[in-house]
C-alpha positions as CSV (number, residue, x, y, z in Angstrom):
1,X,164.8,136.5,30.7
2,X,162.9,135.5,33.8
3,X,163.2,131.9,34.6
4,X,161.8,129.8,37.5
5,X,162.7,126.2,38.0
6,X,161.2,124.1,40.7
7,X,162.6,121.0,42.1
8,X,162.3,118.7,45.2
9,X,159.0,117.1,44.6
10,X,158.4,113.3,44.8
11,X,156.3,110.6,46.4
12,X,156.0,110.8,50.3
13,X,153.9,108.9,52.7
14,X,151.2,110.7,54.8
15,X,152.8,112.5,57.7
16,X,156.1,112.9,55.8
17,X,158.1,115.9,54.8
18,X,159.4,117.4,51.5
19,X,161.3,120.6,50.7
20,X,160.7,122.3,47.5
21,X,163.2,124.7,45.8
22,X,162.7,127.3,43.2
23,X,165.8,128.5,41.6
24,X,165.4,131.9,39.8
25,X,167.4,133.7,37.2
26,X,167.1,136.7,35.0
27,X,165.9,139.3,37.6
28,X,166.8,140.5,41.1
29,X,164.9,138.3,43.3
30,X,165.1,140.6,46.3
31,X,163.0,143.1,44.4
32,X,160.2,140.4,43.7
33,X,157.4,138.9,45.6
34,X,157.6,135.1,45.4
35,X,154.8,132.6,45.7
36,X,154.1,128.9,45.8
37,X,150.9,127.6,44.1
38,X,149.5,124.1,43.5
39,X,147.1,122.5,41.1
40,X,145.4,119.2,41.7
41,X,143.9,117.1,38.9
42,X,140.6,118.6,38.0
43,X,140.9,121.5,40.2
44,X,141.9,125.2,39.8
45,X,145.3,126.4,40.6
46,X,145.3,127.8,44.2
47,X,147.7,129.9,46.2
48,X,149.7,128.0,49.0
49,X,152.1,130.7,50.3
50,X,153.8,133.9,49.4
51,X,156.5,136.1,50.5
52,X,157.0,139.8,49.9
53,X,160.4,141.1,48.5
54,X,160.3,144.4,50.3
55,X,160.1,143.1,53.9
56,X,159.9,139.3,53.7
57,X,156.3,139.1,55.1
58,X,154.7,135.9,54.5
59,X,151.1,134.7,53.9
60,X,149.8,131.1,53.9
61,X,146.5,129.4,52.9
62,X,144.5,128.2,55.8
63,X,144.9,124.6,54.6
64,X,148.6,124.7,55.0
65,X,149.2,127.0,58.1
66,X,151.3,125.4,60.8
67,X,152.6,122.7,58.3
68,X,154.3,124.6,55.5
69,X,157.0,127.3,55.7
70,X,158.1,129.6,52.9
71,X,161.5,131.1,53.0
72,X,163.8,133.0,50.6
73,X,167.5,133.3,50.1
74,X,168.0,136.3,47.9
75,X,171.7,135.8,47.7
76,X,171.2,132.4,46.1
77,X,168.1,133.6,44.1
78,X,166.1,130.7,45.5
79,X,162.9,130.4,47.4
80,X,161.8,127.4,49.4
81,X,158.7,125.6,50.6
82,X,159.2,123.3,53.5
83,X,156.3,121.0,53.8
84,X,155.6,118.9,57.0
85,X,152.8,116.6,58.1
86,X,151.9,116.0,54.5
87,X,148.4,114.8,53.8
88,X,146.9,113.1,50.6
89,X,145.1,116.3,49.8
90,X,148.3,118.1,49.3
91,X,148.8,115.9,46.3
92,X,149.3,118.4,43.3
93,X,151.7,119.9,40.9
94,X,153.4,122.8,42.9
95,X,154.4,125.9,40.9
96,X,156.7,128.8,41.8
97,X,155.8,132.2,40.8
98,X,157.2,135.7,40.8
99,X,156.1,139.4,40.4
100,X,157.8,142.7,40.9
101,X,157.2,144.1,44.4
102,X,156.2,147.4,42.8
103,X,152.9,145.6,41.9
104,X,150.2,144.1,44.1
105,X,152.0,140.6,44.4
106,X,151.9,138.8,47.7
107,X,148.8,139.5,49.8
108,X,146.7,137.4,52.2
109,X,144.6,136.4,49.0
110,X,147.7,134.7,47.4
111,X,146.0,135.1,44.2
112,X,147.3,133.6,40.9
113,X,146.3,136.7,38.9
114,X,148.7,138.8,41.1
115,X,151.8,136.9,39.7
116,X,153.2,137.2,36.3
117,X,156.0,134.8,35.9
118,X,155.8,131.0,36.4
119,X,157.7,127.9,36.6
120,X,156.7,124.6,35.0
121,X,156.0,122.9,38.3
122,X,157.2,119.8,40.3
123,X,154.9,116.9,41.2
124,X,154.1,116.2,44.9
125,X,152.3,112.9,45.6
126,X,151.2,112.0,49.2
127,X,150.2,108.4,49.3
128,X,150.9,105.3,51.3
């Protein structure tokens, strides 16, 4: 049974940092593309970043390039999202997602439809 559990969210001031973690179980993470997505109130879920299982290549949304870093530890079955220089517009529920690397998965589009398994999310609030 595929399970994804996000943690690390919270309240942070503008300019601050947070590190999100996504602990996975029920599958071999090294063979999966992993992604981070977010959904703000009243908005559609959008792709933030993803990493391919085959070669570790990464993609980022333009809005977070240079501020966010995705990484994965296949031995620990965990994927991370390091978020720096946070802005109020980064406020959202952040979701972790996974899909087999044999499928389309992680691409520059970071599309929600390309990922099949999802966590329940963790709230990130950027406010002074």
